[in-house]
N, C-alpha and C positions, 0 to 999 in steps of 0.2 A: 350359534346360528340355528334357524329353524330347518326342519327337514325339507328337502327339495325332491320332488318326484323324478322318475327316470326321464319322462318326456321333457320336463323343464330343464334337466341337466343337458339333455341332447340339444335343445334349442340354445341354451347359453353357450355351449361349446361351439356351436356353429356360428354364433354371432359374436364378433369381436368388436368391442367399443373402440371408436377412433377419436374420442373426445380428448382435447388437450387438457391435461390435469396438472401441469407445472406452473400454474398461474402465479403463485406467490414468488417463486424463484424468478420468473420472467419480470414480475413487477419490480422486484429488487434490482434486477439488472437494468431495467429501464430507468429507474430512479438514479442509480449510480452513474450510468453511462451518459445520460442526458445532461445531468449537472456537470459531470466531469468534462464533457466536450464543451459545454457552453461557458461555464464560469472562468476556467483558465484562459479560454479563447478571448473572452471579453477583457480579462485582466491584461493579457499580453498585448492586445490591441490598444488598450488604454495607455499602457506604459510606452508602447511604440509611438503613440500620439504625443506623448510627453518627451519624445526624443531620448529615451533611455537606451543604453547599449544592450546588445544581445545577452551579455553575461548577467547584467542586472535583471533583465526581464526573465531570464532562465532561472536565476536564483529566487526571485520573487514568485515565479510560477510554481517551482518545485515546493517552496514553502507553503503556498496556497493549496496545492494538491495534497500535501501531507496533512495539513490542518483540516482541509475539507473532507478527506477520507475518514479521518478520526471522528469529525463532527457528524458526518452523514451515517457512518457505521454505528456510532453511539445512539443516534436518533432511531435507526432501525431496530437496534437492540431494545431500547426502552419501549418503543411502540409494540413490538412483539411480546415483551415481558408484561406490559400492561394488559394486552389482550389475554394472555394466559392467566394472569391474576384475576381478571374479570370473570373468565370462564370458571375458575376454581370457586370464586365466591358464589356465583349463580348456581353452580353444581351443588354446593353445600346447602344453599337455601332451598333448592328444589327437593333435595333429599329429605330435609326436615319437613317440608310440606307433605311429601308422600307418607312419611312416618306419622305425622300428627293429624293430618286431615285427608286421609286416603279417599274418602267418598267425594270430596270436592275435586281432588285431582283426577279421579275417574270421570267425573262429570266434564272436566276440561278436555279429557281425551275424546269423549263422545262429541263434544262441541267442535273440536278440531276436525274429526272425521266427518261430521255433518256438513262442515264447510266445503268438503270435497264431494258432496253429493251422496255420501253413504247413508243409507236408510237405517233407522234404529234397530230393526231386526238383523241388519247386516253388521253394524258396528258393535252390537252387544257382545258377541263372542270374542271380538278383538279386545274390547275393554277388559273382559274377564281374563283373557289370556295374558294380557299385560300385567294385571294385578297379581298373577301367579308368578311373574318373572320380574322382580323389582329392578334388576339391573337394566333389562330391556325397557321397562317402564320409564326409568330415569333418563335413559338415552333418548327415548321417544319425546319426552317433555322438553329436553334440552334442544332437540333439533326442530320440533314442530311447534312448540309453544314459544320458545325464546329465540329460535333461529340461530342457535350457536353450534358450531362444530368444534369438537375437541381439538385444541391446537397441538402441534407436534412439540414435545418437550425440548427438542433441539432447535426449534424455530428461531428463538431469539439470537443465539450465537450464529446460526446459519445466515440469518438476515443481515446481521452486522458485518460478517465477513464478505458476503456477496456484494452488498452495497459499497463497502470500502474498496474492495478489489476492482469492482466495475468503475468506481470513481477514478481510481489511479490509472487504469487502462485508458479511460476516456480522456483524462487530463493530460496524459503524455502525448496525445495526438497533436493538439495545437502547439505544444511546446517543443516538439521534436525538431522543427526547422531551426530553432534558435540554438540547438546543440551543434549544428553543423555550419550555419551561416553567421559569420561575425557581424555583418552589417544588418542592423535592426530593420531598416526599411525593406531590404530584400527578404529577410526572414519573415517579415509580416506578410508579404505577398504569398510566399510559399505556405505559411501557416493558414492563410485564408483559403487557398486552393485545397490543401490537404484536409482541413477541418470541414469545409463545405461538402467535400466528397464523402468524408466519414459520416457527417450528419445525414446526408442523403441515403447512404447505405444503412445506417442505423435506423432512420425513420422508416425505410422500406421494410426492414426486418421486424420492427416494432408493429407496423400495421399488419404484416403477414401473420404474426403470432397472436395478436390480439383480436383478429377478425375485422380490423378496420381496412379501409382502402389503402393498399400499400403505397401507391404512387402519391396520393394525397397526403398520406402520413409523412412520406419522405420530404415532400415540398414544404409542408408545414413545419417539420422539425428543423430543416435547413433555414427557413425564413426566420424562425425564432432566434437561432444562433447568430445569423447575420445582423438582425436588428440589435441584439445585445452587444455585439462587438462594435458595430457602427456607433451606437450610443456612447459606449465607453471611449472609443477613439475620438469622437467629436467633443465629448465633455473634456477630455484631457487637453485637446487643442484649444478649446475655449478658455480653460483655466490658465493655460500657459500664455495665451495672448493677453 
């Protein structure tokens, strides 16, 4: 890191950033919980509409939750792994360009700084400083030319586990009434009440953490779940008829 003066250190110590920086984890939780609440809820409603027993609905629901958690977790792993592989390829390509055509890359630095309103006499020393520090130069090009941030090497596994666990936790909510209520019709009513409440709470939390309107997010999330379950229930009734 570059040297920071005493006055800058003082200001930085006084000012504490309050930005929310756990965006990737929250995104994974949102993906897992939202699907976990909605898909098993719709499945259970559909099977209830087909007059299946609570034990059959519970068995099918648990199987779906297990399969869904594995599928969603694997999808999260592959997505994060692809992102890391893409970053590694671009990093190598950018390093080769810095090594083989440094003047062109320096001109690109100047162009980037000029886009921010920095004048030639101001960005000249910056360009020269970066040329003397190849690692910082490479990092600058990755961030400001390509818009890529270095991914966490543990991100792929972390994403897979977060999504899978969130999916399981979300999926157990609509299935829980079928564990205790043997009559499917009554279990369905309890499942609807419990799941809509969970969707409202989850939607509110999602809106709060993502900067969206929490109340609107809660209503929107619950509405999507209700529509999905109602469609599955109606379709099962139509097929059965």
